[in-house]
Backbone as a chain_set.jsonl record, in Angstrom:
{"seq": "XXXXXXXXXXXXXXXXXXXXXXXXXXXXXXXXXXXXXXXXXXXXXXXXXXXXXXXXXXXXXXXXXXXXXXXXXXXXXXXXXXXXXXXXXXXXXXXXXXXXXXXXXXXXXXXXXXX", "coords": {"N": [[95.851, 119.401, 103.26], [98.791, 118.858, 105.034], [102.321, 119.531, 105.505], [103.828, 118.139, 107.287], [104.792, 115.441, 107.452], [106.491, 115.33, 105.207], [108.428, 117.283, 105.891], [109.398, 116.133, 108.229], [110.557, 113.76, 107.269], [112.512, 114.831, 105.58], [114.347, 115.713, 107.466], [115.151, 113.364, 108.511], [113.727, 112.298, 110.686], [111.802, 110.521, 113.146], [108.351, 109.711, 113.838], [108.166, 109.578, 116.555], [110.172, 111.308, 117.366], [109.142, 113.784, 116.607], [106.907, 113.774, 118.213], [108.041, 114.105, 120.743], [109.048, 116.694, 120.496], [106.738, 118.254, 120.291], [105.383, 117.479, 122.484], [103.393, 115.454, 122.462], [101.594, 112.413, 121.636], [102.927, 109.662, 119.647], [100.957, 108.584, 118.069], [99.196, 110.721, 117.789], [100.787, 112.421, 116.261], [100.868, 110.892, 113.939], [98.169, 111.08, 113.214], [98.076, 113.822, 112.662], [99.76, 113.896, 110.439], [98.31, 112.447, 108.55], [96.107, 113.955, 108.304], [93.901, 113.443, 109.795], [93.51, 114.674, 112.173], [93.518, 118.084, 113.203], [96.136, 120.395, 113.769], [96.705, 122.333, 116.705], [97.061, 125.881, 117.403], [99.356, 126.378, 118.985], [100.88, 124.046, 118.586], [101.298, 124.197, 115.82], [102.848, 126.548, 115.699], [105.11, 125.77, 117.171], [106.138, 123.666, 115.585], [106.557, 124.996, 113.138], [108.527, 126.823, 113.894], [110.539, 125.007, 114.655], [111.136, 123.674, 112.228], [111.812, 125.826, 110.684], [110.06, 127.106, 108.947], [107.176, 128.779, 107.52], [103.924, 128.958, 109.047], [101.888, 128.843, 107.172], [103.212, 127.499, 105.083], [103.704, 125.036, 106.324], [101.083, 124.148, 106.611], [100.429, 123.755, 103.99], [99.408, 125.828, 102.544], [100.943, 127.658, 101.266], [103.709, 127.822, 99.017], [106.058, 128.877, 99.706], [108.658, 128.502, 101.778], [109.72, 130.097, 103.884], [108.805, 133.22, 104.137], [110.182, 135.379, 105.201], [112.789, 134.983, 104.569], [113.121, 135.581, 101.931], [115.145, 136.773, 100.206], [117.292, 138.146, 97.653], [120.187, 137.635, 97.154], [121.975, 137.085, 95.086], [121.05, 138.448, 92.949], [119.262, 137.258, 91.183], [116.742, 137.841, 90.221], [117.119, 139.637, 88.24], [117.706, 138.16, 86.018], [115.387, 136.969, 85.416], [114.54, 135.101, 87.271], [112.281, 133.84, 89.598], [111.175, 133.569, 92.912], [108.668, 132.525, 93.387], [108.297, 130.611, 91.509], [110.104, 128.743, 92.201], [111.522, 125.572, 92.773], [112.995, 123.215, 94.894], [116.299, 122.081, 94.008], [117.059, 118.979, 92.363], [119.033, 116.073, 93.311], [120.809, 115.537, 91.217], [120.765, 118.006, 89.893], [121.9, 119.583, 91.888], [124.508, 118.595, 91.87], [125.246, 119.436, 89.297], [125.099, 122.202, 89.647], [127.125, 122.546, 91.531], [129.376, 121.885, 90.002], [129.259, 123.936, 88.086], [129.666, 126.158, 89.715], [132.291, 125.651, 90.536], [133.621, 126.061, 88.104], [133.1, 128.785, 87.64], [134.375, 129.94, 89.885], [137.01, 129.152, 89.411], [137.486, 130.552, 87.044], [137.216, 133.163, 88.018], [139.429, 133.231, 89.693], [141.504, 133.123, 87.83], [141.095, 135.564, 86.54], [141.657, 137.289, 88.66], [144.339, 136.808, 89.069], [145.309, 137.829, 86.781], [145.571, 136.466, 84.378]], "CA": [[97.047, 118.577, 103.391], [99.923, 119.554, 105.641], [103.629, 119.056, 105.075], [104.56, 117.64, 108.444], [105.514, 114.211, 107.126], [107.558, 115.693, 104.273], [109.479, 117.968, 106.646], [109.959, 115.152, 109.163], [111.406, 112.85, 106.499], [113.675, 115.62, 105.145], [115.301, 115.795, 108.577], [115.387, 111.988, 108.962], [113.143, 112.152, 112.013], [110.701, 109.584, 113.333], [107.179, 110.307, 114.473], [108.456, 109.684, 117.992], [110.969, 112.524, 117.551], [108.208, 114.917, 116.523], [106.056, 113.692, 119.405], [108.794, 114.704, 121.857], [109.165, 118.133, 120.246], [105.458, 118.928, 120.534], [104.819, 116.93, 123.711], [102.17, 114.71, 122.125], [101.883, 110.998, 121.369], [103.242, 109.282, 118.265], [99.686, 108.38, 117.382], [98.694, 112.045, 117.438], [101.612, 112.867, 115.132], [100.35, 110.154, 112.788], [96.89, 111.709, 112.848], [98.405, 115.112, 112.041], [100.336, 113.652, 109.115], [97.286, 111.96, 107.619], [95.021, 114.928, 108.24], [92.757, 113.0, 110.594], [93.367, 115.684, 113.224], [94.141, 119.374, 112.931], [97.052, 120.874, 114.808], [96.299, 123.595, 117.32], [97.958, 127.003, 117.117], [100.625, 126.194, 119.688], [101.613, 122.981, 117.889], [101.723, 124.753, 114.531], [103.931, 127.507, 115.943], [106.283, 125.007, 117.602], [106.682, 122.947, 114.434], [107.044, 125.981, 112.168], [109.808, 127.304, 114.425], [111.506, 123.915, 114.63], [111.546, 123.397, 110.851], [112.215, 127.062, 110.018], [109.114, 127.395, 107.869], [105.986, 129.511, 107.956], [102.759, 128.12, 109.337], [101.206, 128.636, 105.886], [103.924, 126.445, 104.369], [103.442, 123.796, 107.051], [99.706, 123.74, 106.325], [100.232, 123.544, 102.554], [98.704, 126.997, 101.994], [101.931, 128.434, 100.522], [104.884, 127.06, 98.603], [107.228, 129.602, 100.18], [108.984, 127.938, 103.089], [109.855, 131.147, 104.886], [108.778, 134.494, 103.418], [111.158, 136.306, 105.778], [114.104, 134.696, 103.982], [112.99, 135.738, 100.493], [116.089, 137.745, 99.69], [117.872, 137.813, 96.356], [121.569, 138.102, 97.266], [122.72, 136.905, 93.844], [120.435, 139.248, 91.889], [118.68, 136.339, 90.201], [115.549, 138.442, 89.633], [117.562, 140.361, 87.039], [117.729, 137.229, 84.883], [114.058, 136.383, 85.27], [114.274, 134.073, 88.272], [111.283, 134.248, 90.583], [111.036, 132.594, 93.995], [107.352, 131.872, 93.367], [108.414, 129.469, 90.601], [111.232, 127.944, 92.661], [111.415, 124.226, 93.334], [114.349, 122.818, 95.298], [116.959, 121.274, 92.987], [117.245, 117.54, 92.579], [120.432, 115.732, 93.609], [121.577, 115.702, 89.978], [120.904, 119.443, 89.666], [122.868, 120.09, 92.866], [125.828, 118.248, 91.354], [125.502, 120.319, 88.165], [125.361, 123.531, 90.198], [128.445, 122.516, 92.157], [130.363, 121.932, 88.92], [129.213, 125.288, 87.515], [130.303, 127.063, 90.687], [133.737, 125.413, 90.448], [134.09, 126.701, 86.874], [133.058, 130.237, 87.848], [135.419, 130.297, 90.84], [138.297, 128.98, 88.725], [137.577, 131.679, 86.125], [137.454, 134.347, 88.845], [140.809, 133.174, 90.176], [142.34, 133.489, 86.697], [140.95, 137.016, 86.364], [142.331, 137.946, 89.767], [145.775, 136.649, 88.869], [145.659, 138.544, 85.54], [145.905, 135.519, 83.304]], "C": [[98.166, 119.403, 104.028], [101.227, 118.879, 105.218], [104.457, 118.469, 106.214], [105.392, 116.406, 108.099], [106.698, 114.498, 106.211], [108.73, 116.343, 105.011], [110.174, 117.008, 107.618], [110.944, 114.238, 108.435], [112.663, 113.573, 106.0], [114.757, 115.663, 106.213], [115.615, 114.423, 109.163], [114.904, 111.781, 110.399], [112.046, 111.101, 112.003], [109.515, 110.328, 113.927], [107.418, 110.482, 115.973], [109.297, 110.928, 118.3], [110.07, 113.755, 117.549], [107.329, 114.943, 117.77], [106.749, 114.336, 120.611], [108.862, 116.227, 121.716], [107.88, 118.86, 120.622], [104.732, 118.405, 121.778], [103.445, 116.285, 123.489], [102.574, 113.255, 121.87], [102.246, 110.778, 119.902], [101.962, 109.132, 117.451], [99.088, 109.714, 116.934], [99.471, 112.6, 116.256], [101.144, 112.176, 113.857], [99.037, 110.738, 112.295], [97.126, 113.052, 112.165], [98.896, 114.897, 110.609], [99.294, 113.194, 108.099], [96.117, 112.92, 107.482], [93.783, 114.519, 109.013], [92.482, 113.939, 111.757], [94.051, 116.959, 112.776], [95.038, 119.757, 114.1], [96.52, 122.171, 115.401], [97.374, 124.648, 117.051], [99.325, 126.826, 117.757], [101.493, 125.145, 118.991], [102.135, 123.48, 116.554], [102.921, 125.679, 114.704], [105.218, 126.777, 116.323], [106.945, 124.312, 116.416], [107.239, 123.902, 113.379], [108.397, 126.525, 112.613], [110.886, 126.225, 114.307], [112.046, 123.692, 113.203], [111.998, 124.649, 110.091], [111.347, 127.404, 108.827], [107.959, 128.225, 108.419], [104.874, 128.515, 108.271], [101.993, 127.85, 108.046], [101.88, 127.53, 105.076], [103.628, 125.093, 105.01], [102.053, 123.248, 106.734], [99.442, 123.479, 104.84], [99.504, 124.69, 101.883], [99.626, 127.864, 101.148], [103.084, 127.516, 100.147], [106.177, 127.75, 99.017], [107.52, 129.134, 101.601], [109.053, 128.999, 104.169], [109.917, 132.498, 104.183], [109.793, 135.502, 103.946], [112.545, 136.115, 105.182], [114.086, 134.861, 102.463], [113.876, 136.87, 99.96], [116.611, 137.267, 98.345], [119.326, 138.268, 96.323], [122.37, 137.972, 95.976], [122.143, 137.719, 92.688], [119.797, 138.404, 90.804], [117.415, 136.886, 89.56], [115.894, 139.157, 88.338], [117.589, 139.463, 85.806], [116.416, 136.463, 84.749], [113.723, 135.289, 86.255], [113.296, 134.614, 89.302], [111.148, 133.164, 91.644], [109.676, 131.897, 93.962], [107.355, 130.647, 92.45], [109.483, 128.478, 91.048], [110.794, 126.585, 93.184], [112.821, 123.842, 93.746], [114.989, 121.924, 94.242], [117.041, 119.803, 93.38], [118.71, 117.291, 92.917], [121.31, 115.936, 92.376], [121.795, 117.188, 89.694], [121.886, 120.07, 90.654], [124.295, 119.798, 92.409], [126.211, 119.164, 90.192], [125.829, 121.728, 88.646], [126.746, 123.598, 90.826], [129.54, 122.599, 91.093], [130.415, 123.322, 88.287], [129.899, 126.289, 88.434], [131.817, 126.897, 90.65], [134.323, 126.117, 89.223], [134.15, 128.215, 87.055], [134.172, 130.669, 88.795], [136.816, 130.175, 90.219], [138.525, 130.143, 87.772], [137.865, 132.982, 86.876], [138.902, 134.393, 89.335], [141.777, 133.577, 89.058], [142.292, 134.994, 86.482], [141.712, 137.779, 87.441], [143.843, 137.908, 89.612], [146.253, 137.325, 87.587], [146.061, 137.647, 84.397], [144.848, 135.508, 82.244]], "O": [[98.443, 120.521, 103.595], [101.22, 117.79, 104.644], [105.673, 118.326, 106.088], [106.577, 116.347, 108.427], [107.788, 113.966, 106.42], [109.887, 115.991, 104.78], [111.39, 117.07, 107.801], [112.039, 113.976, 108.933], [113.751, 112.998, 105.997], [115.947, 115.651, 105.899], [116.273, 114.328, 110.199], [115.59, 111.168, 111.217], [111.438, 110.831, 110.967], [109.656, 111.433, 114.45], [106.921, 111.431, 116.579], [109.153, 111.53, 119.364], [110.219, 114.65, 118.381], [107.044, 116.009, 118.314], [106.11, 115.029, 121.403], [108.746, 116.955, 122.702], [107.919, 119.947, 121.198], [103.618, 118.829, 122.086], [102.486, 116.535, 124.22], [103.758, 112.919, 121.889], [101.921, 111.589, 119.035], [101.908, 109.513, 116.281], [98.541, 109.822, 115.836], [98.884, 113.186, 115.347], [101.035, 112.814, 112.809], [98.825, 110.874, 111.09], [96.447, 113.381, 111.193], [98.504, 115.615, 109.689], [99.393, 113.522, 106.917], [95.239, 112.722, 106.643], [92.737, 115.16, 108.908], [91.363, 113.998, 112.267], [95.047, 116.919, 112.054], [94.733, 119.479, 115.26], [95.956, 123.005, 114.692], [98.451, 124.341, 116.539], [100.345, 127.101, 117.125], [102.698, 125.339, 118.826], [103.283, 123.218, 116.195], [103.89, 125.603, 113.948], [106.296, 127.132, 115.846], [108.166, 124.362, 116.261], [108.288, 123.633, 112.794], [109.308, 126.671, 111.798], [112.013, 126.51, 113.904], [113.251, 123.542, 113.002], [112.51, 124.543, 108.977], [111.828, 127.926, 107.821], [107.793, 128.353, 109.632], [104.894, 127.374, 107.81], [101.499, 126.741, 107.845], [101.2, 126.714, 104.454], [103.336, 124.121, 104.314], [101.868, 122.038, 106.605], [98.355, 123.033, 104.473], [99.027, 124.54, 100.758], [99.155, 128.714, 100.392], [103.396, 126.561, 100.859], [107.268, 127.266, 98.715], [106.72, 129.348, 102.513], [108.502, 128.819, 105.255], [110.974, 132.883, 103.682], [110.22, 136.389, 103.208], [113.388, 137.006, 105.285], [114.959, 134.327, 101.779], [113.385, 137.81, 99.335], [116.393, 136.12, 97.952], [119.677, 139.173, 95.567], [123.354, 138.689, 95.794], [122.676, 137.689, 91.579], [119.791, 138.79, 89.635], [117.041, 136.451, 88.47], [115.057, 139.269, 87.442], [117.504, 139.949, 84.678], [116.342, 135.444, 84.061], [112.712, 134.607, 86.09], [113.469, 135.72, 89.815], [111.021, 131.983, 91.321], [109.551, 130.78, 94.465], [106.521, 129.754, 92.596], [109.743, 127.49, 90.362], [109.826, 126.469, 93.935], [113.766, 124.122, 93.008], [114.306, 121.096, 93.641], [117.086, 119.447, 94.557], [119.535, 118.2, 92.821], [122.424, 116.449, 92.481], [122.89, 117.588, 89.298], [122.624, 120.988, 90.296], [125.183, 120.64, 92.541], [127.352, 119.617, 90.103], [126.732, 122.374, 88.115], [127.457, 124.592, 90.672], [130.527, 123.312, 91.276], [131.497, 123.826, 87.987], [130.629, 127.165, 87.972], [132.551, 127.882, 90.725], [135.403, 126.703, 89.301], [135.13, 128.853, 86.671], [134.847, 131.664, 88.534], [137.692, 131.001, 90.477], [139.635, 130.67, 87.694], [138.662, 133.803, 86.422], [139.519, 135.457, 89.385], [142.753, 134.286, 89.304], [143.325, 135.629, 86.268], [142.34, 138.8, 87.159], [144.541, 138.854, 89.978], [147.454, 137.391, 87.328], [146.832, 138.058, 83.53], [144.963, 134.77, 81.265]]}, "num_chains": 1, "name": "protein.A"}
């Protein structure tokens, strides 16, 4: 199973949009999405570059979208967070994270002002 359809939908693209990117027909894109046809190396590379993911991710062989971007700028590994267990947050979780960030930033501002 490949992730082409999932990635296409994430970017609000149509099969015709993907067809233009890879210079193939819409029908071929449909075959790729259903697994009726395998993508060649050139097509895989083009799509991986376009979506900013690894070929392994595109093919469903890895859950890591882009191993080259596996940095830990916030030091989350120190609190037991592992990228291998990561799932993108839901919309509700994004809202919760935004509220938490607002609280932390407000607290930081108070500390900076000496209050």
